[in-house]
C-alpha positions as a Markdown table, in Angstrom:
| # | Residue | x | y | z |
|---|---|---|---|---|
| 1 | Met | -40.4 | -13.9 | -14.5 |
| 2 | Lys | -38.2 | -11.6 | -16.8 |
| 3 | Ile | -38.9 | -11.6 | -20.7 |
| 4 | Ile | -35.9 | -11.4 | -22.5 |
| 5 | Asp | -37.3 | -11.6 | -25.9 |
| 6 | Gln | -40.8 | -12.6 | -27.2 |
| 7 | Asn | -39.8 | -16.1 | -27.4 |
| 8 | Val | -37.5 | -16.3 | -24.5 |
| 9 | Ile | -38.7 | -16.1 | -20.7 |
| 10 | Ile | -36.4 | -16.8 | -17.9 |
| 11 | Asp | -37.1 | -16.7 | -14.1 |
| 12 | Gly | -34.7 | -16.4 | -10.9 |
| 13 | Ile | -33.9 | -19.9 | -11.3 |
| 14 | Asp | -33.0 | -19.9 | -14.9 |
| 15 | Lys | -30.8 | -17.0 | -14.1 |
| 16 | Thr | -29.0 | -18.5 | -11.3 |
| 17 | Ile | -28.3 | -21.8 | -13.4 |
| 18 | Leu | -27.0 | -19.4 | -16.2 |
| 19 | Asn | -24.8 | -17.3 | -14.1 |
| 20 | Phe | -23.2 | -20.5 | -12.4 |
| 21 | Leu | -22.5 | -21.8 | -15.9 |
| 22 | Met | -21.3 | -18.4 | -17.1 |
| 23 | Glu | -18.9 | -18.6 | -14.1 |
| 24 | Asp | -17.7 | -22.0 | -15.0 |
| 25 | Ala | -19.4 | -24.3 | -17.6 |
| 26 | Lys | -17.8 | -27.4 | -16.1 |
| 27 | Arg | -19.5 | -27.0 | -13.0 |
| 28 | Pro | -21.6 | -30.2 | -12.1 |
| 29 | Ile | -25.3 | -30.0 | -12.7 |
| 30 | Leu | -25.9 | -31.7 | -9.5 |
| 31 | Glu | -23.8 | -28.9 | -7.5 |
| 32 | Ile | -26.1 | -26.4 | -9.2 |
| 33 | Ala | -29.0 | -27.9 | -8.2 |
| 34 | Lys | -28.0 | -28.5 | -4.6 |
| 35 | Asn | -27.0 | -24.6 | -4.5 |
| 36 | Ile | -30.5 | -23.8 | -5.9 |
| 37 | Gly | -32.5 | -26.4 | -4.1 |
| 38 | Ile | -33.8 | -27.9 | -7.1 |
| 39 | Thr | -33.2 | -31.5 | -8.6 |
| 40 | Gly | -30.5 | -32.0 | -11.2 |
| 41 | Ala | -33.4 | -33.3 | -13.6 |
| 42 | Ala | -35.2 | -29.9 | -13.3 |
| 43 | Val | -31.7 | -28.1 | -14.1 |
| 44 | His | -31.4 | -30.2 | -17.0 |
| 45 | Gln | -35.0 | -29.6 | -18.1 |
| 46 | Arg | -34.4 | -25.5 | -17.8 |
| 47 | Leu | -31.3 | -26.0 | -19.7 |
| 48 | Arg | -32.9 | -27.8 | -22.5 |
| 49 | Lys | -35.5 | -25.2 | -22.5 |
| 50 | Leu | -33.0 | -22.4 | -22.9 |
| 51 | Glu | -31.3 | -24.1 | -25.6 |
| 52 | Lys | -34.2 | -24.5 | -27.3 |
| 53 | Ser | -35.2 | -21.1 | -27.1 |
| 54 | Gly | -31.7 | -20.1 | -28.5 |
| 55 | Leu | -30.6 | -18.2 | -25.5 |
| 56 | Ile | -27.7 | -20.6 | -25.0 |
| 57 | Glu | -25.6 | -21.5 | -27.9 |
| 58 | Gly | -23.4 | -23.9 | -26.6 |
| 59 | Ser | -20.4 | -24.2 | -24.4 |
| 60 | Arg | -16.8 | -23.7 | -25.4 |
| 61 | Leu | -13.3 | -24.9 | -24.2 |
| 62 | Ile | -11.1 | -21.6 | -24.3 |
| 63 | Ile | -7.6 | -22.0 | -24.8 |
| 64 | Asp | -5.0 | -19.3 | -23.8 |
| 65 | Pro | -3.5 | -18.5 | -27.2 |
| 66 | Arg | -0.3 | -17.1 | -25.7 |
| 67 | Leu | 0.6 | -20.6 | -24.6 |
| 68 | Leu | 0.7 | -21.6 | -28.1 |
| 69 | Gly | 3.1 | -18.6 | -29.1 |
| 70 | Tyr | 0.3 | -16.4 | -30.3 |
| 71 | Lys | 1.0 | -13.0 | -28.3 |
| 72 | Thr | 0.2 | -10.4 | -30.7 |
| 73 | Met | -3.5 | -9.4 | -30.9 |
| 74 | Ala | -4.7 | -6.7 | -33.4 |
| 75 | Phe | -7.8 | -5.0 | -34.5 |
| 76 | Val | -8.1 | -4.2 | -38.3 |
| 77 | Gly | -10.4 | -1.7 | -39.8 |
| 78 | Val | -10.7 | -2.9 | -43.5 |
| 79 | Tyr | -11.8 | -0.2 | -46.0 |
| 80 | Leu | -13.7 | -1.7 | -49.2 |
| 81 | Asp | -13.9 | 0.1 | -52.3 |
| 82 | Lys | -17.4 | -0.7 | -52.9 |
| 83 | Ala | -20.3 | -1.9 | -50.4 |
| 84 | Val | -21.0 | -4.8 | -52.7 |
| 85 | Ser | -17.3 | -6.2 | -51.8 |
| 86 | Asn | -18.5 | -6.9 | -48.2 |
| 87 | Pro | -19.7 | -10.4 | -48.5 |
| 88 | Leu | -17.0 | -11.2 | -50.9 |
| 89 | Ala | -14.4 | -9.9 | -48.4 |
| 90 | Val | -15.9 | -11.8 | -45.7 |
| 91 | Asn | -15.9 | -14.8 | -47.2 |
| 92 | Lys | -12.0 | -14.6 | -48.1 |
| 93 | Leu | -11.6 | -13.4 | -44.3 |
| 94 | Lys | -13.0 | -16.9 | -43.3 |
| 95 | Glu | -10.1 | -18.4 | -45.1 |
| 96 | Ile | -7.6 | -16.6 | -43.1 |
| 97 | Pro | -6.9 | -18.6 | -39.8 |
| 98 | Glu | -5.7 | -15.9 | -37.5 |
| 99 | Val | -8.8 | -13.7 | -38.1 |
| 100 | Ile | -10.9 | -14.9 | -35.1 |
| 101 | Glu | -13.5 | -12.3 | -35.6 |
| 102 | Cys | -15.3 | -10.2 | -38.0 |
| 103 | His | -18.1 | -7.4 | -38.0 |
| 104 | Tyr | -19.7 | -5.2 | -40.3 |
| 105 | Thr | -19.4 | -1.6 | -38.8 |
| 106 | Thr | -20.8 | 1.9 | -39.1 |
| 107 | Gly | -18.3 | 4.5 | -39.4 |
| 108 | Asn | -15.1 | 4.8 | -41.3 |
| 109 | Trp | -14.5 | 1.2 | -42.1 |
| 110 | Ser | -16.7 | -1.5 | -43.8 |
| 111 | Ile | -15.4 | -4.4 | -41.8 |
| 112 | Phe | -13.9 | -4.6 | -38.4 |
| 113 | Val | -11.7 | -7.9 | -37.7 |
| 114 | Lys | -9.8 | -9.0 | -34.6 |
| 115 | Val | -6.5 | -11.0 | -35.5 |
| 116 | Leu | -4.3 | -13.1 | -33.4 |
| 117 | Cys | -0.9 | -13.5 | -34.6 |
| 118 | Lys | 2.3 | -14.9 | -33.2 |
| 119 | Asp | 4.2 | -11.5 | -33.4 |
| 120 | Asn | 4.3 | -8.4 | -35.4 |
| 121 | Glu | 6.1 | -9.9 | -38.2 |
| 122 | His | 3.6 | -12.5 | -38.4 |
| 123 | Leu | 0.7 | -9.8 | -38.2 |
| 124 | Met | 2.7 | -7.9 | -41.1 |
| 125 | Lys | 2.4 | -11.1 | -43.2 |
| 126 | Val | -1.1 | -11.4 | -42.5 |
| 127 | Leu | -2.0 | -7.8 | -43.6 |
| 128 | Asn | 0.2 | -7.5 | -46.3 |
| 129 | Lys | -0.3 | -11.0 | -48.1 |
| 130 | Asn | -3.9 | -12.0 | -47.1 |
| 131 | Ile | -6.1 | -9.1 | -45.8 |
| 132 | Gln | -4.8 | -6.4 | -48.2 |
| 133 | Gly | -4.6 | -9.1 | -51.1 |
| 134 | Ile | -8.2 | -9.6 | -50.7 |
| 135 | Glu | -10.1 | -8.0 | -53.9 |
| 136 | Gly | -12.2 | -5.0 | -52.9 |
| 137 | Val | -9.9 | -4.1 | -50.0 |
| 138 | Ser | -8.6 | -0.7 | -50.5 |
| 139 | Arg | -6.6 | -0.1 | -47.5 |
| 140 | Thr | -6.4 | -1.1 | -43.7 |
| 141 | Glu | -5.9 | 0.5 | -40.5 |
| 142 | Thr | -4.4 | -1.6 | -37.5 |
| 143 | Phe | -4.4 | -1.1 | -34.0 |
| 144 | Ile | -2.3 | -3.8 | -31.8 |
| 145 | Ser | -3.6 | -4.6 | -28.4 |
| 146 | Leu | -1.1 | -4.1 | -25.8 |
| 147 | Asn | -2.9 | -6.1 | -22.9 |
| 148 | Gln | -6.5 | -6.9 | -22.7 |
| 149 | Gln | -8.2 | -5.5 | -19.6 |
| 150 | Ile | -11.6 | -7.0 | -19.5 |
| 151 | Asn | -13.1 | -10.3 | -21.0 |
| 152 | Arg | -16.8 | -10.9 | -20.1 |
| 153 | Gln | -20.0 | -11.8 | -21.0 |
| 154 | Ile | -23.1 | -9.7 | -20.5 |
| 155 | Lys | -24.7 | -9.7 | -17.3 |
| 156 | Ile | -28.0 | -11.7 | -16.9 |
């Protein structure tokens, strides 16, 4: 048994189930059970236990945004004039559909966001009209991603 947290204990079978599903969340439970040598009911039971513990947050369908015309990904460091502006700024950032991630950070920026836009012109509009228009934002620093090289989850 491997203790991940005080409340979450996983063993080798749990780890194998999770690795199968992290590779392909649509993989049939019975196929996983057959590969491991346990019943489908046992796999379901273990998954329910892991969901209840909070280790599994659910499953998602991943869409390729490029096929929908979103070809510009950027990371934006947001400078706020006061730390008390953080929650207000985050609430406003939530209203911008192009903002797909938002992180409080240490270092130069107060907030670091990931933005997905159709092109550079779209990005400029999002920066100038939406993000920089938020009360408390003093300035931004933008980095455009040329190509994502790694996209994975943490190993179990």
